[in-house]
N, C-alpha and C positions, 0 to 999 in steps of 0.2 A: 606518317605514323598511323598505327592501327586505330580503327574506330571501335574495336572490341574492348570490353572492360578487361581489366587485368585478370579477373577471375575466369572470364570466358576464354581468354587467350591461353592461360595455363591449362585449363581443361582440354582445349583443342590440342595442345602439345602432348598432354598425357594420352589422349585418344590416338594421336598419330603414332606415339611410341608403341602402344598396344597393337595397333593395326599393322605395323611393320613386321611384327613377329607372329602373325597369324599362320598356322600350319598350312592353310590352303595356298599360301604364297611360297613358303620356304621348303616344304616337303617334296613336291613333285620333281624339282630339278635333280634330286639326289636318288631317285628310284633306280633300281637296276634295269638293264635292258632285258626285255622278255626273252630274247634269244640266249641270254646268259644263264637263264634259270632252267636247268635240265630236269629237275625233280619238282617237288612242291615248293610254293612260296608260302611260308608260315610267318604271320605277323604276331609278335609278342611286344607288349609295351606296358609302361607304367608312368604315371605322372598326371599333373593337373591338365596338361595339354594333350595327353596321349590319345584320348578319344577323338579329338579334332584332327590329330595327326593321322589316326586310323581312317577317318572319313576321307581325308585328302588322298590316302593311298587307294582306297576303293574307287574314288572318282577318276583316278588316272592310271589304274592298272587294268590292262585289257584282258588278262587271263584269269585262271582260277586262283583263288587264294583262300586261306582259312586263318584263324588266329584268335588270340585272347588278349585283351587289354584291360587294365584296371585303372580307374580314375577316381577323383574325389567326388563325394556325394554332390549332386547338382551339376556336375561337369560332363555328363554323358552326352554323346552326340549319336543320333541314329545311324547304325551301320547295318548292312544286309549280310555280309559274309564274315565279318569279324565280330566276335562276341565282346560286348562292353560290360564290365562289371564295375560297380561303384563301391567304394570303401571309405574309411575314415582318414582324415588328415587334420592336424599334425600328429595326434596320438592314434596309433593303429588299432584296428578292431578285428573281430573274427571273420568278417567278409574279406578283408585284405589277406588274412592268413589262408583262407580257403582258396582264394584266387592264386596266391603265390604257390601253394602246393600243386594246383592243377597246371600252372605254367611250367614248373620245374619238371613235372611228369611229361608234359608235351615236348619239352626240350630234349628229354632223354629218349624220345621215340624217333628221332630224326635219322635220316640216312645221309651218306656222303654227297648225293646229288641234290639234296634239299638246300634251300636258301632261307635263312631266318632274317626277316626285316625287323629289327628291334627298335621300337619307338620310345625314347626315354626323355622325360622332362622333369622339372622340379616337382618335388612332392613324392617322387617314386620311393624314397626310403620308407616313408610311413605306409605307403600303399602296398608294399611287398614285405610284410613283417614276418618272414619265415624264419623262426629261430633255429639255431644249431641244436643237434641232439642234446638232451639234458636241460634245455631251456624251454620256457613256456611263453605264450603270448603275454601273460601278466608280467613276466620278467621284462619283456621288451617294452611294454607300456610304462612300467616304473622307470626304466632307464631313460626312455624318451622324455617323460615329464621332467626328470631331473636335469637332463641335458638342456632342455628348452628354458629352464629357469636359471641355469648356471652362469650365463654370460659367455659361454664357449662360442667360438666362431663356427660357421657352418662347416668349414673344413675339419675342425676338431671334432664336431659332433659326428660327422660322417666317418671319420677314422674309427671312432668307437663302434658305430653301427656296423661297419664292414666286418668287424671281428666278432660279431655276435649273430651273423646272418648265414643262413644256408643257401642264399640266392644272390646276395650282393657281393661286392669285392671280387668280381670276375667269375663267380661260381655259376651264374646263368650261362655265360658263354662256354665255360668248360663242359657244362651239361649238354650243350648243343653239339659238341664235337661228335662226329667228323663233319657235320654240316658247315656250310659257309655262313658267316654272320655279318650282316651289314647293320651297323648301329647309327641311327639318326638322332642326334642330341639337340635338344632345345635348352640352351644353357641358362641357368638361374644362379650361377655361383661366381663370385669374384675370381677373375683370372681364367674362367672357362675351363678349368681342369676337368677332363672327362671322368676321372675317378671320383670326383666330388658331386657330379650331377646324378642325383638319386643314389648316391653311394656306389656308383660304378658297377652295375650287375654284369656288364659285358666287357669290363676294362680291367687289365692286370693292375695289381695294387702292390706297390713297393713298401708300404707302411707295414708295421708289425703289431703283434699283440702287446709288445713292450711299449710301443708308441701309444697305444690305446690306454694302457695302464697309467702312463705318464700324464695323459690328459685328465683322466679320472682323478688322479691325485692332485693335480694342479687346481682343479675347481672344487675339491672337497666333496665329490659326488659319492653318496652312499650306494653301494651295489648289493643286490641280493647275493647270498653266499655262492650260489651255483653260477652266477654271472662272473663273479670274481675268480672262481675256479677255472672257467673257460679261458679267461685272459692269462692267468698265472701259469696254467699248464701248457699254453700254446695251442690248445685244441681249436681255437678260433682263427688260426692263421689263414689269411686270405690267399687267393690264387695270384701268383707272382707274374710279372710281365713276360718273363722268359719261358713260362709254362708252354710246352709244345701244343697243348690243346687250344691255345689262343693264336696259333699261327695263321689261321684262315679267317681273320677278322678285319673288317674295314670300319673305320669310325669317321663320321662327318658331323661337325657342328653346323646345324642349318639355320639357327637364329641365336642371337646373343645380345646382351645388354648394350653393347656399343652401337649396334645398328638402330636400336630403339632410340637411343639418345640422339643419334644423327637425324632420325626422322623428326624428332621434336625440334632439333636445331633448325631444320629447314622451315618449319612453321614459324618459329621465332623470327627468322630473317625476313620471311614474307610479310611480317607485320611490323617491321621497323626496329626490331631488337637484335643487337649483335649477340649471337650465341657463343658461349664459352663452355666447352665440356671439360670439367675438372678431371674426372676419372669415371670409369665404369666399374671400379672395383674397390670402392671405399668400404672399409670395415671399421669396427670399433664400437664402443658403447654408444647407443643411439643419442643419448642426451649430450654426450661430449661432441659428437659430430654436429649436432644442432648448434651448439655454442660456437664452434669453429666457423660454420657457414654463416652464422649471424655476424661474427666479427668481420668476416670477409665482406659481407653485404654492406655493413656500416662503413668500412674503409672505402668501398666503391662509391657509396652514396655521398659521403662527406669529403673524400679526398680525390675522387676520380682515379684511384689506383687500386689494383693493377689494371682495371678495366674502365673504359669510358661508358657513360650512360647515354641512352638507354641500353640495357643489356639483359641477357638471360643467362644465368649460371646454372649449368646442368650437371648432375652427377647420378651415379647408380652404384650398385654393389649390394652388400647385405650387412647391415649393422646388427648389433645384438642388444638385448635388454636383460639386465640382472634384476630379477623381480624383488622388489622391496615392499610393495603394497599389495592391496587386493582389488585394485581398480580394473576397469575394462581397457586394456591397452594393446598396442601392437608397436613394432619397432618404428614404423613410419610416423604414426601420430605422436609417439614419444619424442622422436627427433624433432618434429615440427613444433610441439609445445615448448621444448627447450629452446628452439630457435626463436619462437615468438617472444618468449621471456627475455632472451638476450638481445633481440633487435629493438626492444623497448618502444614499440609502436611507432617506429620511424615512418614518416609520411610517404616515403617513396619506395618502401620495401614490401613486397608481396611474395608468398611462397605457396607451393602445392607439393605435398609429398604423399606417395601412395605405392602400393604393391601392384605390379602389372598383372597379377593373377586375380585381382579383385578382392583379395582377402588379406587384411592386415591383422596379424595375431590370430585370434580365434573367432573373429567377427566377420560377417558378410559385408564388410565395409572396407573399401580399398585404401582410404586415407582421408586427408582433409586439406583445407586451405587456410592460410593465415593472412590477414590483412592489417593495415596500419591501425585499425580500430578494434582488433581482436581482444587485446587486454582490457580496453575500456569497456567493451560490451560484456566481458566476463565479470568484471568488478561490479557493473551495474546490476547484474543478476545475482550478486552475492557469491560468485564463484572465484576462488583464489587460485590463480594459475600455478603458483609454486606448490601449493598443497595438492593440486591435481597431479602434478608431475611426481611429487613424492609418493603418491599412491599408485603410480603407474596407470593413471586413469585418463589417458589421452582421448579414447573414444568417448567417454562420458563428457569430457570438457568440450570437444568440438561438436558433438551431437547436440548439446544444450544450446550452442550458438547457431545451429543450423548450417554448420560449415563442413559436415562430413561429405566425402566423395564416395558415391555408390555407383558401381559399374554393373553389378551382377557378374555372373561367371564370364570371364573374358576368353576362356578356352586357350590361353597361352600363359607363359610365365618366364619373363626375362628379368625378374627380381625387382628391386626397389627403383623407384623413379623420383627424382627430386629436381624441382626447378625453383629458382629464386629470381623473380623479376625485380629490376631496379629501374624505375622510370627516370626520365630526364629532369 
């Protein structure tokens, strides 16, 4: 059995998950052969990991290349030949808009012999906020805030985004025609669907404006009049998979949540805990997922079913939060706080939940840890766990206990990471 504390072991598992998805490891094997590039190699990209992906390309590409990549503030990596621009996430800003305009113009300048290497990772939707004609950045910001607060899944949010964008939903790839496009995707979405990673700028999209309208109605989202008009008129229709402009496109998923969970599972095994990966694609309301995971952990701890102890229960995916309060929250700390309440301070149950990009919600905090004494320490400080959950104040709760997990920019993003340790 490991001599590490449970907290240290869970952090080592989280770090291993992040390390397994570093662009320096997963990008180089998917680069084109130099002899297959007859014209220019142009790198375009967007996402929280895109600058690190760009650096990996520069480090392993022997010939000439140029390009433009937009990443989140604080996630820039020095590059010599590829320009790196920083912009806002999760609510877009003018820097992202300007970068998207330049990227689309660059795509439209390509020739048939050119090759576009498109580097896409999670966060790209907010970082490429180029609205369709008739819409403004302010429209996109308003819709983005409403979607984030609605409880809609990431797939549903991106369906709406694709139909309001001049660059997503396959439009960037269509603009690159007749050049060849190679897209390298670092997946942060449940199921690894390419059209949902950064809303699929180089991927054909079978969903429709009508689908987007249905999502808006389902969650009662108030849209600006001009946004509603784009959806109702069909003017926002995305580029469909059968579009001939997409015929010369190759897409590779170079890193995904499952491999991150497998890396963490290896660490658990090395320290005497039997790992069990539940799923890399769990969705749903974060506080509900927390309750279910706690019920499972209690069954294991008290009944030895369905797993024997000591064990590590791992899961990933992307939960959602329906905002009810005005606290400082994120989906991982919301899930963890709900878990801690439902686990009732069981002496053998520990958990860490965090986002592999290092940012849970709007804060530069990846997540947090929960221990058997979490609830008792909170009450001793006069903090009521359920009230904190009701206020969506997961970060406030765990920060007061000194239980936040802070990684800094991880330069990758394979979504949520959850581990529940149950000791013997």
